[in-house]
LOPAKE-510815 format. One record per residue (C-alpha): residue in three letters; x, y, z. Coordinates in pm, 1 decimal, decimal comma, padded with zeros to 6 digits. Example, Ala and Ser with C-alpha at 12.3 -4.5 7.8 and 13.67 -1.06 7.14 Angstrom:
BEGIN
code:ALA | c1:01230,0 | c2:-00450,0 | c3:00780,0
code:SER | c1:01367,0 | c2:-00106,0 | c3:00714,0
END
This chain:
BEGIN
code:MET | c1:01625,6 | c2:-01100,5 | c3:02204,1
code:ILE | c1:01817,7 | c2:-00852,0 | c3:01988,6
code:SER | c1:02096,6 | c2:-00675,7 | c3:02175,7
code:ARG | c1:02163,5 | c2:-00302,4 | c3:02154,1
code:PHE | c1:02482,0 | c2:-00366,8 | c3:01954,1
code:GLU | c1:02296,1 | c2:-00580,6 | c3:01695,3
code:ARG | c1:02023,4 | c2:-00318,0 | c3:01664,9
code:THR | c1:02284,8 | c2:-00044,8 | c3:01613,8
code:VAL | c1:02462,4 | c2:-00248,3 | c3:01345,3
code:ASN | c1:02131,2 | c2:-00316,8 | c3:01167,9
code:TYR | c1:02040,8 | c2:00052,6 | c3:01162,1
code:ALA | c1:02388,6 | c2:00144,5 | c3:01042,0
code:ILE | c1:02363,6 | c2:-00101,3 | c3:00751,1
code:LEU | c1:02017,0 | c2:00028,2 | c3:00663,2
code:LEU | c1:02141,3 | c2:00387,1 | c3:00669,6
code:VAL | c1:02428,5 | c2:00300,4 | c3:00435,7
code:PHE | c1:02196,2 | c2:00135,8 | c3:00184,5
code:ALA | c1:01943,8 | c2:00419,0 | c3:00217,2
code:ALA | c1:02221,5 | c2:00669,4 | c3:00141,0
code:LEU | c1:02328,7 | c2:00467,6 | c3:-00163,2
code:VAL | c1:01971,3 | c2:00475,0 | c3:-00294,3
code:LEU | c1:01893,1 | c2:00837,3 | c3:-00208,9
code:MET | c1:02215,5 | c2:00997,1 | c3:-00331,6
code:PRO | c1:02138,2 | c2:00952,4 | c3:-00705,3
code:LEU | c1:01783,4 | c2:01078,4 | c3:-00646,6
code:ALA | c1:01912,5 | c2:01379,0 | c3:-00456,6
code:SER | c1:02156,4 | c2:01456,5 | c3:-00737,5
code:ILE | c1:01871,3 | c2:01455,5 | c3:-00992,5
code:VAL | c1:01660,3 | c2:01688,4 | c3:-00777,5
code:ALA | c1:01961,2 | c2:01915,3 | c3:-00725,6
code:GLY | c1:02021,5 | c2:01922,4 | c3:-01099,7
code:ALA | c1:01656,6 | c2:02005,6 | c3:-01162,3
code:ILE | c1:01674,8 | c2:02323,5 | c3:-00953,9
code:ALA | c1:02029,0 | c2:02423,1 | c3:-01056,9
code:ALA | c1:02117,3 | c2:02720,6 | c3:-01273,9
code:PRO | c1:02008,3 | c2:02650,5 | c3:-01633,7
code:SER | c1:02328,6 | c2:02791,3 | c3:-01781,4
code:ALA | c1:02686,5 | c2:02855,6 | c3:-01680,8
code:GLY | c1:02636,3 | c2:03232,6 | c3:-01673,5
code:ALA | c1:02329,0 | c2:03222,4 | c3:-01449,8
code:THR | c1:02344,2 | c2:03295,0 | c3:-01079,7
code:GLY | c1:02322,8 | c2:03021,6 | c3:-00819,2
code:GLY | c1:02031,5 | c2:02940,5 | c3:-00594,6
code:ILE | c1:01708,0 | c2:02754,2 | c3:-00657,1
code:HIS | c1:01573,1 | c2:02784,0 | c3:-01010,2
code:LEU | c1:01216,1 | c2:02653,6 | c3:-01011,2
code:GLU | c1:01163,0 | c2:02801,9 | c3:-01357,2
code:ASN | c1:01330,5 | c2:02489,0 | c3:-01496,7
code:PHE | c1:01010,9 | c2:02293,7 | c3:-01436,5
code:PRO | c1:00769,4 | c2:02508,5 | c3:-01642,2
code:ALA | c1:01037,0 | c2:02540,4 | c3:-01910,6
code:ALA | c1:01074,2 | c2:02162,1 | c3:-01935,2
code:TRP | c1:00694,9 | c2:02118,0 | c3:-01917,3
code:THR | c1:00641,3 | c2:02353,5 | c3:-02209,5
code:GLN | c1:00927,4 | c2:02239,5 | c3:-02429,7
code:ALA | c1:00857,1 | c2:01869,3 | c3:-02377,9
code:ARG | c1:00479,3 | c2:01915,1 | c3:-02425,0
code:PHE | c1:00424,3 | c2:01720,0 | c3:-02105,5
code:GLY | c1:00067,5 | c2:01846,4 | c3:-02071,6
code:ARG | c1:-00057,3 | c2:01614,7 | c3:-02345,2
code:TYR | c1:00167,8 | c2:01327,3 | c3:-02237,0
code:MET | c1:00055,7 | c2:01354,5 | c3:-01875,0
code:THR | c1:-00307,7 | c2:01348,1 | c3:-01984,9
code:ASN | c1:-00244,2 | c2:01035,6 | c3:-02191,9
code:SER | c1:-00059,5 | c2:00868,7 | c3:-01904,5
code:PHE | c1:-00336,6 | c2:00939,6 | c3:-01655,3
code:LEU | c1:-00601,1 | c2:00815,4 | c3:-01900,0
code:VAL | c1:-00412,8 | c2:00493,7 | c3:-01973,6
code:THR | c1:-00317,3 | c2:00431,0 | c3:-01610,9
code:GLY | c1:-00667,4 | c2:00504,1 | c3:-01483,3
code:THR | c1:-00825,0 | c2:00272,1 | c3:-01741,3
code:VAL | c1:-00581,3 | c2:-00009,1 | c3:-01666,9
code:LEU | c1:-00626,1 | c2:00025,3 | c3:-01290,6
code:ALA | c1:-01005,7 | c2:00050,2 | c3:-01298,2
code:ILE | c1:-01051,5 | c2:-00262,7 | c3:-01508,8
code:SER | c1:-00759,3 | c2:-00470,2 | c3:-01380,4
code:VAL | c1:-00831,4 | c2:-00425,3 | c3:-01009,9
code:VAL | c1:-01200,6 | c2:-00515,1 | c3:-01047,5
code:VAL | c1:-01137,6 | c2:-00819,5 | c3:-01269,4
code:SER | c1:-00841,9 | c2:-00935,7 | c3:-01059,9
code:THR | c1:-01042,5 | c2:-00912,9 | c3:-00738,1
code:LEU | c1:-01335,3 | c2:-01108,3 | c3:-00878,8
code:ALA | c1:-01113,9 | c2:-01371,2 | c3:-01043,8
code:GLY | c1:-00885,3 | c2:-01400,0 | c3:-00739,9
code:PHE | c1:-01184,6 | c2:-01443,2 | c3:-00509,1
code:ALA | c1:-01335,4 | c2:-01711,9 | c3:-00731,8
code:LEU | c1:-01009,8 | c2:-01903,4 | c3:-00776,3
code:GLY | c1:-00907,1 | c2:-01862,4 | c3:-00413,1
code:THR | c1:-01229,7 | c2:-01957,0 | c3:-00235,5
code:MET | c1:-01426,1 | c2:-02174,1 | c3:-00481,6
code:THR | c1:-01371,7 | c2:-02512,3 | c3:-00638,8
code:PHE | c1:-01525,3 | c2:-02565,9 | c3:-00981,7
code:ARG | c1:-01448,4 | c2:-02759,5 | c3:-01296,7
code:GLY | c1:-01156,8 | c2:-02612,0 | c3:-01486,2
code:SER | c1:-01044,8 | c2:-02380,0 | c3:-01205,7
code:GLY | c1:-00692,6 | c2:-02523,7 | c3:-01207,7
code:LEU | c1:-00657,8 | c2:-02485,2 | c3:-01584,3
code:LEU | c1:-00795,5 | c2:-02132,6 | c3:-01567,7
code:PHE | c1:-00543,9 | c2:-02038,4 | c3:-01300,9
code:TYR | c1:-00255,9 | c2:-02173,1 | c3:-01511,9
code:LEU | c1:-00378,8 | c2:-01960,0 | c3:-01801,4
code:PHE | c1:-00345,9 | c2:-01654,0 | c3:-01577,7
code:LEU | c1:00004,2 | c2:-01768,0 | c3:-01481,5
code:LEU | c1:00087,1 | c2:-01794,5 | c3:-01850,4
code:GLY | c1:00005,1 | c2:-01426,0 | c3:-01883,0
code:ILE | c1:00269,3 | c2:-01351,3 | c3:-01620,5
code:MET | c1:00538,0 | c2:-01577,0 | c3:-01764,8
code:VAL | c1:00515,1 | c2:-01472,5 | c3:-02131,2
code:PRO | c1:00711,7 | c2:-01146,5 | c3:-02179,9
code:ALA | c1:00549,3 | c2:-00862,4 | c3:-02367,5
code:GLU | c1:00844,7 | c2:-00847,4 | c3:-02606,7
code:ALA | c1:00751,4 | c2:-01191,1 | c3:-02740,8
code:ILE | c1:00397,7 | c2:-01099,1 | c3:-02845,8
code:VAL | c1:00395,2 | c2:-00722,5 | c3:-02895,4
code:ILE | c1:00457,1 | c2:-00730,0 | c3:-03273,7
code:PRO | c1:00181,4 | c2:-00980,7 | c3:-03367,9
code:LEU | c1:-00042,4 | c2:-00803,8 | c3:-03115,9
code:PHE | c1:00020,6 | c2:-00475,4 | c3:-03296,4
code:PHE | c1:-00098,3 | c2:-00620,9 | c3:-03628,7
code:ASP | c1:-00408,4 | c2:-00766,9 | c3:-03461,1
code:LEU | c1:-00498,1 | c2:-00434,4 | c3:-03302,5
code:ARG | c1:-00425,7 | c2:-00249,2 | c3:-03624,8
code:ALA | c1:-00664,7 | c2:-00480,1 | c3:-03809,7
code:LEU | c1:-00929,6 | c2:-00385,2 | c3:-03553,6
code:GLY | c1:-00853,1 | c2:-00014,4 | c3:-03592,5
code:LEU | c1:-00734,8 | c2:00021,2 | c3:-03231,8
code:THR | c1:-00380,6 | c2:00149,5 | c3:-03281,8
code:ASP | c1:-00323,1 | c2:00509,4 | c3:-03174,0
code:THR | c1:-00624,3 | c2:00482,6 | c3:-02942,0
code:LEU | c1:-00668,4 | c2:00461,8 | c3:-02567,0
code:LEU | c1:-00791,2 | c2:00102,2 | c3:-02589,5
code:GLY | c1:-00502,7 | c2:00002,0 | c3:-02813,9
code:VAL | c1:-00250,1 | c2:00115,2 | c3:-02552,2
code:ALA | c1:-00451,0 | c2:00006,0 | c3:-02247,6
code:LEU | c1:-00578,7 | c2:-00340,3 | c3:-02346,1
code:PRO | c1:-00238,2 | c2:-00519,2 | c3:-02357,9
code:GLN | c1:-00150,8 | c2:-00369,2 | c3:-02020,3
code:ILE | c1:-00490,5 | c2:-00467,8 | c3:-01880,5
code:ALA | c1:-00417,9 | c2:-00827,5 | c3:-01981,1
code:GLN | c1:-00075,9 | c2:-00821,7 | c3:-01814,3
code:SER | c1:-00202,9 | c2:-00648,5 | c3:-01500,3
code:THR | c1:-00503,3 | c2:-00878,9 | c3:-01466,7
code:ALA | c1:-00279,0 | c2:-01186,8 | c3:-01488,0
code:PHE | c1:-00059,3 | c2:-01065,7 | c3:-01203,4
code:GLY | c1:-00349,6 | c2:-00919,9 | c3:-01005,9
code:THR | c1:-00543,4 | c2:-01246,3 | c3:-01018,6
code:TYR | c1:-00241,1 | c2:-01436,7 | c3:-00890,5
code:TRP | c1:-00190,2 | c2:-01178,6 | c3:-00614,4
code:MET | c1:-00551,9 | c2:-01172,2 | c3:-00495,8
code:ARG | c1:-00592,0 | c2:-01549,6 | c3:-00523,4
code:THR | c1:-00293,9 | c2:-01592,8 | c3:-00291,3
code:TYR | c1:-00452,8 | c2:-01356,2 | c3:-00042,3
code:PHE | c1:-00801,0 | c2:-01508,9 | c3:-00051,1
code:ARG | c1:-00665,1 | c2:-01863,9 | c3:-00018,7
code:ALA | c1:-00494,3 | c2:-01763,2 | c3:00306,3
code:SER | c1:-00787,6 | c2:-01558,7 | c3:00439,6
code:ASN | c1:-01013,4 | c2:-01666,2 | c3:00725,3
code:ARG | c1:-01291,1 | c2:-01862,8 | c3:00558,6
code:SER | c1:-01491,4 | c2:-01914,3 | c3:00877,1
code:ILE | c1:-01612,4 | c2:-01553,9 | c3:00856,6
code:SER | c1:-01735,4 | c2:-01606,3 | c3:00500,6
code:GLU | c1:-01905,3 | c2:-01930,5 | c3:00596,4
code:ALA | c1:-02079,1 | c2:-01754,7 | c3:00885,4
code:ALA | c1:-02198,3 | c2:-01483,0 | c3:00647,1
code:ARG | c1:-02338,3 | c2:-01745,0 | c3:00408,5
code:ILE | c1:-02522,3 | c2:-01912,2 | c3:00695,4
code:ASP | c1:-02679,1 | c2:-01575,2 | c3:00773,2
code:GLY | c1:-02802,2 | c2:-01556,5 | c3:00413,5
code:ALA | c1:-02534,8 | c2:-01345,7 | c3:00245,7
code:GLY | c1:-02468,8 | c2:-01426,1 | c3:-00119,4
code:THR | c1:-02131,4 | c2:-01451,3 | c3:-00289,2
code:ILE | c1:-02114,4 | c2:-01086,6 | c3:-00398,4
code:ARG | c1:-02236,1 | c2:-00967,9 | c3:-00057,4
code:THR | c1:-01973,7 | c2:-01180,7 | c3:00116,5
code:LEU | c1:-01700,1 | c2:-01044,6 | c3:-00106,2
code:TRP | c1:-01808,3 | c2:-00680,5 | c3:-00076,0
code:SER | c1:-01898,3 | c2:-00665,0 | c3:00294,3
code:ILE | c1:-01675,7 | c2:-00930,0 | c3:00452,2
code:GLN | c1:-01365,4 | c2:-00999,2 | c3:00244,4
code:LEU | c1:-01282,4 | c2:-00666,0 | c3:00080,1
code:PRO | c1:-01258,5 | c2:-00457,5 | c3:00400,8
code:VAL | c1:-01012,0 | c2:-00711,7 | c3:00540,8
code:ALA | c1:-00824,5 | c2:-00729,9 | c3:00207,5
code:ARG | c1:-00757,0 | c2:-00355,1 | c3:00196,5
code:PRO | c1:-00375,6 | c2:-00387,6 | c3:00239,4
code:ALA | c1:-00355,6 | c2:-00641,6 | c3:-00043,1
code:LEU | c1:-00573,2 | c2:-00423,6 | c3:-00267,0
code:VAL | c1:-00371,8 | c2:-00109,7 | c3:-00195,3
code:THR | c1:-00047,4 | c2:-00295,3 | c3:-00263,9
code:LEU | c1:-00190,0 | c2:-00416,0 | c3:-00594,1
code:VAL | c1:-00300,8 | c2:-00063,5 | c3:-00688,6
code:VAL | c1:00042,6 | c2:00082,6 | c3:-00612,2
code:LEU | c1:00226,5 | c2:-00187,7 | c3:-00808,0
code:LEU | c1:-00002,7 | c2:-00164,2 | c3:-01110,5
code:PHE | c1:00009,3 | c2:00215,6 | c3:-01105,9
code:MET | c1:00389,3 | c2:00210,3 | c3:-01101,6
code:TRP | c1:00420,4 | c2:-00051,5 | c3:-01376,9
code:THR | c1:00160,6 | c2:00110,3 | c3:-01602,5
code:TRP | c1:00292,5 | c2:00462,4 | c3:-01552,8
code:ASN | c1:00648,9 | c2:00354,0 | c3:-01637,5
code:GLU | c1:00554,2 | c2:00127,1 | c3:-01930,7
code:PHE | c1:00757,4 | c2:00216,1 | c3:-02237,3
code:LEU | c1:00736,9 | c2:-00059,3 | c3:-02500,8
code:ILE | c1:00360,9 | c2:-00099,9 | c3:-02541,3
code:PRO | c1:00278,0 | c2:00272,8 | c3:-02587,7
code:LEU | c1:00571,7 | c2:00300,1 | c3:-02825,8
code:ILE | c1:00450,7 | c2:00013,9 | c3:-03048,0
code:MET | c1:00074,8 | c2:00063,5 | c3:-03018,4
code:SER | c1:00085,6 | c2:00437,7 | c3:-03094,6
code:PRO | c1:00311,7 | c2:00468,4 | c3:-03398,8
code:THR | c1:00206,0 | c2:00827,4 | c3:-03476,1
code:GLY | c1:00258,3 | c2:00939,9 | c3:-03116,2
code:LYS | c1:-00106,2 | c2:01036,1 | c3:-03060,7
code:MET | c1:-00120,6 | c2:00831,9 | c3:-02737,3
code:ARG | c1:00240,6 | c2:00891,2 | c3:-02635,6
code:THR | c1:00286,5 | c2:00869,4 | c3:-02257,4
code:VAL | c1:00532,8 | c2:01052,6 | c3:-02031,8
code:PRO | c1:00812,2 | c2:00789,4 | c3:-02039,4
code:LEU | c1:00810,3 | c2:00817,2 | c3:-02419,0
code:GLY | c1:00794,0 | c2:01194,8 | c3:-02397,0
code:LEU | c1:01093,9 | c2:01194,6 | c3:-02164,9
code:ALA | c1:01291,2 | c2:00971,4 | c3:-02402,9
code:PHE | c1:01220,0 | c2:01195,5 | c3:-02701,7
code:PHE | c1:01292,0 | c2:01504,5 | c3:-02492,5
code:GLN | c1:01626,6 | c2:01353,9 | c3:-02394,2
code:GLY | c1:01716,2 | c2:01313,6 | c3:-02759,3
code:GLN | c1:01650,6 | c2:01684,1 | c3:-02816,0
code:HIS | c1:01821,4 | c2:01815,9 | c3:-02501,5
code:THR | c1:02120,0 | c2:01590,9 | c3:-02438,6
code:VAL | c1:02332,4 | c2:01891,0 | c3:-02333,7
code:ASP | c1:02081,1 | c2:02079,4 | c3:-02119,2
code:HIS | c1:02105,9 | c2:01866,5 | c3:-01806,3
code:THR | c1:01891,2 | c2:02095,5 | c3:-01590,9
code:LEU | c1:01586,3 | c2:02062,1 | c3:-01817,7
code:MET | c1:01641,2 | c2:01688,2 | c3:-01842,5
code:ALA | c1:01657,8 | c2:01656,4 | c3:-01463,7
code:ALA | c1:01345,8 | c2:01871,2 | c3:-01421,6
code:ALA | c1:01158,6 | c2:01656,3 | c3:-01674,0
code:ALA | c1:01270,4 | c2:01336,4 | c3:-01499,1
code:VAL | c1:01147,5 | c2:01468,8 | c3:-01163,8
code:MET | c1:00806,3 | c2:01553,1 | c3:-01309,5
code:VAL | c1:00775,5 | c2:01206,6 | c3:-01465,7
code:ALA | c1:00860,6 | c2:01032,0 | c3:-01138,9
code:LEU | c1:00655,8 | c2:01261,7 | c3:-00913,7
code:PRO | c1:00311,0 | c2:01094,3 | c3:-00955,8
code:VAL | c1:00451,7 | c2:00752,7 | c3:-00859,6
code:VAL | c1:00624,8 | c2:00901,3 | c3:-00555,1
code:VAL | c1:00307,4 | c2:01082,9 | c3:-00446,4
code:VAL | c1:00093,8 | c2:00769,0 | c3:-00481,1
code:TYR | c1:00345,2 | c2:00563,1 | c3:-00284,4
code:LEU | c1:00381,4 | c2:00821,2 | c3:-00006,4
code:PHE | c1:00004,9 | c2:00854,2 | c3:00023,8
code:LEU | c1:-00051,4 | c2:00476,5 | c3:00042,9
code:GLN | c1:00278,8 | c2:00360,3 | c3:00192,8
code:ARG | c1:00132,3 | c2:00239,3 | c3:00522,7
code:HIS | c1:-00112,1 | c2:00002,3 | c3:00351,3
code:PHE | c1:00146,4 | c2:-00089,2 | c3:00086,2
code:ILE | c1:00408,1 | c2:-00200,4 | c3:00340,7
code:ARG | c1:00145,6 | c2:-00385,5 | c3:00542,5
code:GLY | c1:00024,5 | c2:-00568,7 | c3:00232,6
code:MET | c1:00378,1 | c2:-00663,9 | c3:00130,4
code:LEU | c1:00456,5 | c2:-00793,2 | c3:00479,2
code:GLU | c1:00135,6 | c2:-00996,0 | c3:00494,3
code:GLY | c1:00214,1 | c2:-01144,1 | c3:00154,0
code:ALA | c1:00564,0 | c2:-01237,3 | c3:00265,8
code:VAL | c1:00432,0 | c2:-01405,0 | c3:00581,7
code:ARG | c1:00168,4 | c2:-01599,9 | c3:00391,1
code:GLU | c1:00414,5 | c2:-01713,6 | c3:00126,7
END
């Protein structure tokens, strides 16, 4: 049993690390609402946000980011769930080899294949398009998502699925009505991770959209930084707006996200 002293020490250590993490974030938020110039008065200056939004043209970049992220999530989560269910609950010829192919997609870094991939997509006329930016990320996300969902389904209670099959439920019915409701924490965790990774992706949109037509918000922030290296308030406001969607998604789904991470840690 944990003593009161040990619990106090644990909370103290956690508070110290939380302060170390939150202090830089607090400084960015404080800079975002600070006076935009030395001659301006103090107080909270929320006008920094619309100014940064307009000057950085974040409206178009946000639209591109939501389109790319939504496409990647919609396809990756569905394919990963189906593939993870098949590889985690079924035994068929070539299943082991197929799983190792998915693992290969996790182990090979994007930097190693992004240049030849660019020429392939350019030959197909897909550069500077939504598919050109989304497809490489769909491949990466599906590889990880399949591994994640396979791990969950392999550790799930199969007796419930077997009982459903005895009652006449097919494979899709078993997955949709029996397994998915129980797998909600794992699915939510996968959605949060893929949303964060896709939203923050920098290299693939940079290479696959050479004209900037499908430029996303991380790219927009980088180019905005090059134009406003001195104006720290606008830079901080832009950084807050770029990070805000990820923070909102995490806060909205944090209960399921933490539960899914803990269940994954216990199973592993």
